[in-house]
C-alpha positions as a printed Julia matrix, in Angstrom:
82×3 Matrix{Float64}:
  44.76    0.66    1.97
  41.84   -0.34   -0.33
  39.41    2.36   -1.77
  35.87    2.84   -0.48
  33.48    2.15   -3.27
  31.34    5.02   -4.34
  27.87    3.46   -3.54
  28.25    2.67   -0.03
  29.73   -0.42    1.61
  28.48   -2.95   -0.89
  30.41   -3.83   -4.01
  27.7    -5.02   -6.25
  23.84   -4.61   -6.91
  21.46   -5.99   -4.23
  20.36   -9.61   -4.67
  16.85  -10.05   -6.06
  14.42  -10.83   -3.29
  11.63  -13.29   -4.36
   9.12  -11.38   -2.35
   9.94   -8.13   -3.92
   9.98   -9.67   -7.42
   6.33  -11.0    -6.59
   5.26   -7.55   -5.48
   6.59   -6.0    -8.71
   4.79   -8.65  -10.85
   1.44   -8.94   -9.15
   0.67   -5.77   -7.2
  -3.09   -6.13   -7.76
  -3.25   -9.6    -6.3
  -1.19   -8.61   -3.17
  -3.67   -5.57   -2.73
  -6.65   -7.83   -2.92
  -5.15  -10.24   -0.59
  -4.45   -7.41    2.04
  -7.92   -6.03    1.68
  -9.44   -9.48    2.31
  -7.17  -10.01    5.39
  -8.23   -6.65    6.82
 -11.86   -7.45    6.19
 -11.41  -10.83    7.95
  -9.48   -9.42   10.84
 -12.08   -6.83   11.49
 -14.88   -9.26   11.44
 -13.5   -11.98   13.86
 -10.85  -10.11   16.06
 -11.92   -7.36   18.5
  -9.6    -4.39   17.83
  -9.91   -0.57   18.36
 -11.73    1.36   15.58
  -8.82    3.65   15.19
  -6.61    0.64   14.11
  -9.24   -0.57   11.82
  -9.4     3.07   10.2
  -5.61    3.13    9.97
  -5.6    -0.11    8.13
  -8.22    1.11    5.66
  -6.2     4.4     5.08
  -3.17    2.15    4.52
  -5.18    0.15    2.01
  -6.43    3.18    0.2
  -2.9     4.4    -0.3
  -1.83    1.0    -1.51
  -4.74    0.92   -3.79
  -3.93    4.11   -5.42
  -0.18    2.74   -5.89
  -1.63   -0.44   -7.21
  -3.71    1.47   -9.72
  -0.86    3.53  -10.98
   1.46    0.4   -11.44
  -1.26   -1.3   -13.49
  -1.92    1.92  -15.53
   1.79    1.95  -16.5
   1.88   -1.69  -17.33
  -1.26   -1.19  -19.6
   0.13    2.06  -21.28
   3.38    0.13  -21.98
   1.58   -2.78  -23.48
  -0.59   -0.34  -25.66
   2.51    1.17  -26.86
   3.91   -2.19  -28.01
   0.71   -2.64  -30.21
   0.73    0.76  -31.72
């Protein structure tokens, strides 16, 4: 009987997803694209106000996360120069 791996059913690390790699490398670009898409949708499509507010709240959270990621990248670059 074969032993069950300790990290779940998979035997190796997860394969790198191109979409996840893009999100890790360019979070600010993805955030700005999402913000523009929400603005366009709210302008041209009639959707309930609650849905718009939900999208805006999600964008605020994504903006905060994007800012933190970019701040970490800036701090790491600064440490390389120091």
